[in-house]
C-alpha positions in Angstrom: 32.2 40.8 -2.1 28.8 40.8 -0.5 25.8 38.9 -2.2 28.1 38.5 -5.6 28.4 34.6 -6.3 31.0 35.4 -9.3 34.6 36.2 -8.4 35.7 39.2 -10.8 39.4 38.7 -10.2 40.8 36.6 -13.0 43.8 34.1 -11.9 46.8 34.6 -13.7 46.5 31.8 -15.8 47.1 32.1 -19.5 44.8 29.3 -20.4 42.1 31.3 -19.3 40.4 34.1 -21.0 40.7 37.5 -19.7 37.4 39.0 -20.9 33.8 37.6 -21.5 31.2 38.6 -23.9 28.0 39.7 -22.9 26.6 36.4 -23.9 29.2 34.6 -21.8 30.9 32.9 -24.7 34.4 33.8 -26.6 34.4 35.0 -30.3 33.9 31.4 -31.4 30.7 30.8 -29.4 32.7 28.5 -27.1 31.4 29.0 -23.5 33.7 30.7 -21.1 33.2 30.3 -17.4 34.6 32.7 -14.4 36.3 31.4 -11.1 33.8 31.2 -8.4 33.8 31.3 -4.6 34.4 28.1 -3.0 31.6 28.6 -0.2 29.0 28.9 -2.9 30.6 27.4 -5.8 28.1 24.6 -6.7 25.3 27.3 -6.9 27.5 29.6 -8.8 28.5 26.9 -11.5 24.8 26.0 -11.9 23.9 29.7 -12.0 26.6 30.4 -15.0 25.5 27.5 -16.9 21.9 28.3 -16.8 22.7 31.6 -17.9 24.6 30.5 -21.0 21.8 28.0 -21.9 19.2 30.9 -21.6 21.7 33.3 -23.6 21.8 30.8 -26.4 25.5 30.0 -25.9 25.0 26.5 -24.9 22.4 24.9 -27.0 20.6 21.3 -26.8 23.1 18.8 -27.7 26.1 20.8 -26.9 28.9 18.9 -24.8 30.0 20.5 -21.7 33.9 20.6 -20.9 35.2 17.6 -18.9 35.2 17.6 -15.4 38.6 18.5 -14.9 38.4 21.1 -17.4 35.6 22.8 -15.6 37.0 22.3 -12.3 40.1 24.6 -13.8 37.8 27.1 -15.3 35.8 27.8 -12.5 38.7 27.2 -10.1 37.1 24.8 -7.7 37.2 21.3 -6.7 36.2 18.7 -8.9 33.8 17.3 -6.4 32.1 20.8 -6.3 31.7 20.4 -10.1 30.4 16.9 -9.9 28.0 18.1 -7.6 26.9 21.2 -9.7 26.6 18.6 -12.6 24.3 16.2 -10.5 22.1 19.2 -9.7 21.7 20.4 -13.1 21.0 16.6 -14.5 18.1 16.4 -11.6 16.9 19.9 -12.9 16.8 18.6 -16.3 19.2 20.9 -17.8 21.9 18.5 -18.6 22.0 14.6 -19.2 24.9 12.3 -18.9 26.2 10.0 -21.5 28.2 7.0 -21.1 30.7 5.5 -23.6 33.9 6.8 -25.4 32.1 10.0 -26.6 30.2 10.5 -23.4 30.0 13.4 -20.6 27.5 15.7 -19.8 25.3 17.4 -22.7 22.8 20.3 -22.6 19.3 18.5 -22.7 16.4 19.0 -25.0 13.6 20.8 -23.7 11.2 18.7 -21.8 9.2 18.2 -18.7 11.2 15.6 -17.3 12.9 18.1 -14.6 9.4 19.4 -13.6 7.8 15.7 -13.5 10.7 14.6 -11.4 10.8 17.6 -8.9 6.9 17.6 -8.2 7.1 13.8 -8.0 9.7 13.8 -5.5 7.6 16.3 -3.4 4.5 14.2 -3.7 6.5 11.4 -2.5 8.0 13.1 0.5 4.5 14.3 1.6 5.3 18.1 0.8 2.6 18.2 -1.7 -0.7 16.5 -1.4 -2.1 14.6 -4.2 -5.0 16.5 -4.0 -3.3 19.5 -5.2 -1.6 17.7 -8.0 -5.2 17.1 -9.1 -6.6 20.2 -8.7 -3.8 21.7 -10.8 -4.2 19.1 -13.4 -7.8 20.2 -13.7 -7.2 23.9 -14.1 -4.1 23.5 -16.3 -6.2 21.1 -18.7 -8.7 23.5 -18.9 -6.5 26.2 -19.8 -5.1 24.0 -22.4 -8.7 23.1 -23.7 -9.5 26.8 -24.0 -6.8 27.7 -26.2 -6.9 24.6 -28.4 -10.7 25.6 -29.0 -9.0 28.6 -30.5 -5.7 27.5 -32.1 -6.2 23.6 -32.8 -5.5 22.8 -36.4 -7.9 20.1 -38.0 -4.9 17.7 -38.3 -4.1 18.3 -34.6 -7.8 17.4 -34.0 -7.7 14.2 -36.1 -4.4 13.3 -34.2 -6.3 13.5 -31.0 -9.3 11.5 -32.5 -7.0 8.9 -33.8 -5.5 8.4 -30.4 -8.7 8.0 -28.4 -9.8 5.4 -31.2 -6.6 3.4 -30.7 -6.6 3.5 -26.7 -10.4 2.5 -27.0 -9.6 -0.6 -28.9 -6.8 -1.5 -26.7 -9.0 -1.1 -23.7 -11.5 -3.3 -25.1 -9.1 -6.2 -25.9 -7.6 -5.7 -22.4 -3.9 -4.9 -24.0 -3.3 -1.7 -22.2 -2.4 -0.4 -18.7 -1.4 2.8 -17.0 2.3 1.4 -17.1 2.7 2.8 -20.7 3.4 6.4 -21.1 1.2 6.3 -24.1 -1.7 6.1 -22.1 -1.5 10.0 -21.3 -0.6 10.6 -24.9 -4.1 12.1 -25.3 -3.3 15.0 -23.0 0.1 15.6 -24.6 -1.7 15.9 -28.0 -4.0 18.3 -26.5 -1.4 20.5 -25.0 0.4 20.4 -28.4 -2.7 22.1 -30.0 -2.4 25.4 -27.7 0.9 25.9 -29.7 2.3 26.9 -26.4 5.4 25.2 -25.2 5.3 25.9 -21.6 1.5 24.7 -21.1 2.6 21.8 -23.2 5.7 21.0 -20.7 3.3 21.7 -17.6 0.3 19.4 -18.9 2.7 16.5 -19.9 4.5 17.0 -16.5 1.2 16.9 -14.4 -0.3 14.0 -16.7 2.7 11.9 -16.0 2.7 12.4 -12.2 -1.0 11.3 -12.0 -0.4 8.4 -14.5 2.3 7.0 -11.8 -0.2 7.7 -8.8 -2.9 5.9 -10.6 -0.6 3.1 -11.4 0.1 2.1 -8.0 -3.6 2.1 -7.2 -5.7 1.3 -10.1 -3.5 0.3 -13.1 -6.2 -0.7 -15.5 -8.0 2.2 -17.3 -11.9 2.0 -17.6 -13.9 2.2 -20.9 -15.5 5.3 -19.4 -12.2 7.1 -19.9 -12.7 6.9 -23.8 -16.1 8.2 -23.7 -15.1 11.3 -21.6 -12.3 11.9 -23.9 -14.5 11.6 -27.0 -16.9 14.1 -25.7 -14.3 16.7 -24.9 -12.9 16.3 -28.3 -16.5 17.0 -29.8 -16.8 20.2 -28.0 -13.3 21.3 -28.9 -14.2 20.7 -32.7 -17.2 22.7 -32.3 -15.1 25.5 -30.7 -17.2 25.3 -27.6 -14.8 25.7 -24.6 -17.4 25.9 -21.7 -19.0 22.6 -22.6 -15.4 21.0 -23.1 -14.0 22.1 -19.9 -17.2 21.1 -18.1 -16.9 17.7 -19.6 -13.1 17.2 -18.8 -13.5 18.5 -15.2 -16.5 16.4 -14.6 -14.2 13.4 -15.9 -11.1 14.4 -14.1 -13.0 14.8 -10.9 -14.6 11.6 -11.2 -11.1 9.9 -11.4 -9.9 11.6 -8.5 -12.8 10.5 -6.4 -12.3 7.0 -7.8 -8.9 6.9 -6.6 -9.6 8.3 -3.4 -12.1 5.2 -2.7 -9.3 2.9 -4.1 -6.7 4.4 -1.9 -9.0 3.8 1.3 -9.9 0.3 0.0 -6.3 -0.6 -0.1 -5.0 1.3 3.0 -3.4 -0.9 5.7 -5.2 -0.9 8.8 -3.6 0.6 12.3 -2.2 -2.2 14.4 -4.2 -3.4 17.1 -3.9 -1.1 20.6 -2.6 1.8 18.7 
């Protein structure tokens, strides 16, 4: 009782296992679930599935049992299971697939859940865009410092190739912020940190900023390529202070430019208001 979300009493159903391993699965590694209290059923279902993902019982690509089977194992309604699966999908834990072999599958690691959550908060006005830009500057500088220590020459060459490619596309006016490759520079930079968490966070913030910029100023500018090239030169020289200073100057310039564009495109208030 009390604050526990998981019911300890097992229902008298032969189909259900009577015991659970400490990792949440049976002897064959199949995920096993305990019945949950109806009042907090959705949260408890999410909690158990998250725990089994964390414990390695459920791995990326694993298919969850069907909706009816989950409802029987958790001893709750199918509508509660359906809502839990929706919540897990929004959080980026599972993904739904249609077709004969469809269902809900454990998703490969990535930043989609983080990106969507922050994007929703920005859209609802719960997080100001200024906070997003500030976080992006600070986190990108963390990535730069680690990349100066850990990046291989092959990784730096990949960044250089990306800069050259996008520089040519901008000259030919064949690119825009509508393509996700526009922020591939930051993804490669974060990958050079050899830190998966930083890679996900940098990727999420870069994608959020890209979508914000897309709605205000969809055409990238040539000075972006120059700034990226300068940052790369300092990283190759293993000079984090100058690399961070160059990146900070560039991203602050982008933020100020967007604010000017936002004000220029703002709808004036109606007369008399």
